[in-house]
C-alpha positions in Angstrom: 5.9 6.7 -13.7 4.9 3.5 -12.0 5.3 2.8 -8.3 5.0 0.0 -5.8 3.7 1.3 -2.5 4.1 -0.6 0.8 1.6 -0.2 3.6 1.4 -2.2 6.8 -2.0 -2.8 8.5 -3.0 -4.0 11.9 -5.3 -6.7 10.7 -6.4 -8.7 7.7 -9.8 -6.9 7.9 -8.2 -3.5 7.8 -5.9 -4.5 5.0 -8.7 -5.9 2.8 -10.8 -2.8 3.5 -8.0 -0.5 2.4 -7.2 -2.7 -0.7 -10.8 -2.7 -1.8 -11.1 1.1 -1.4 -7.9 1.6 -3.4 -9.2 -0.6 -6.2 -12.7 0.9 -6.2 -11.2 4.4 -6.5 -8.8 3.4 -9.3 -5.8 4.2 -7.2 -4.3 0.8 -7.6 -4.3 -1.9 -10.3 -3.4 -4.7 -7.9 -2.9 -5.1 -4.1 -1.1 -8.1 -2.7 -2.0 -8.8 0.9 0.8 -10.7 2.8 0.0 -12.1 6.2 2.4 -13.3 8.9 4.6 -10.2 9.1 6.3 -9.6 12.4 7.6 -6.0 12.6 10.1 -4.7 15.1 10.2 -0.9 15.3 11.0 2.1 17.4 8.0 4.0 18.6 7.7 6.8 21.3 11.3 6.1 22.5 10.9 2.4 22.9 11.5 -0.7 20.8 8.2 -2.4 20.1 6.9 -5.3 18.1 3.6 -6.1 16.3 2.1 -8.7 14.0 1.1 -6.9 10.8 -0.3 -7.4 7.4 1.7 -6.0 4.4 -0.1 -4.5 1.4 2.0 -4.3 -1.8 0.2 -1.8 -4.0 0.9 -1.5 -7.8 0.0 1.9 -9.2 1.4 5.0 -10.8 3.4 7.8 -9.2 0.7 10.3 -10.0 -1.8 8.4 -7.8 0.4 8.6 -4.7 -1.2 11.7 -3.1 -4.7 10.1 -3.4 -3.4 6.8 -2.1 -1.8 8.6 1.0 -5.0 10.5 1.7 -7.2 7.4 1.3 -5.0 5.1 3.5 -4.7 7.8 6.2 -8.5 8.2 6.3 -9.0 4.5 6.8 -6.0 3.4 8.9 -6.0 2.6 12.6 -2.4 3.8 13.1 -1.5 7.3 14.2 1.4 7.2 11.7 0.8 4.5 9.1 3.6 3.2 7.0 3.2 4.4 3.4 6.4 4.1 1.4 6.5 4.4 -2.4 9.2 2.8 -4.5 9.8 3.6 -8.1 9.4 0.9 -10.7 12.5 1.1 -13.0 11.1 -1.3 -15.6 8.9 -4.3 -16.2 7.0 -6.4 -18.7 5.4 -3.9 -21.1 2.0 -5.5 -21.2 1.9 -5.6 -17.4 2.9 -1.9 -17.1 0.2 -1.0 -19.7 -2.3 -3.0 -17.6 -1.4 -0.9 -14.5 -1.8 2.2 -16.6 -5.2 1.2 -18.0 -6.4 0.0 -14.6 -5.8 3.3 -12.7 -6.7 5.7 -15.5 
């Protein structure tokens, strides 16, 4: 029912723009923005590296299609990282707050 979605962004400006849009559109209850991420990855047959910003998005599974659409429409990457993880439990009042925030 609840999900944590991970999205990397190319800059703090891009990350904040995406986070604000997710909150404004009631796709997320909370978005943590974590700076100082160094990513190593395989892209177009080569190993590459980049400094990135990580968004940790708290939401509901039902909002995932809308989150994906919104992130892709605003993101600078050709293939943005958008990975959803299920929440298997949590503090009841916090989960209720997520539910109320995105409904």
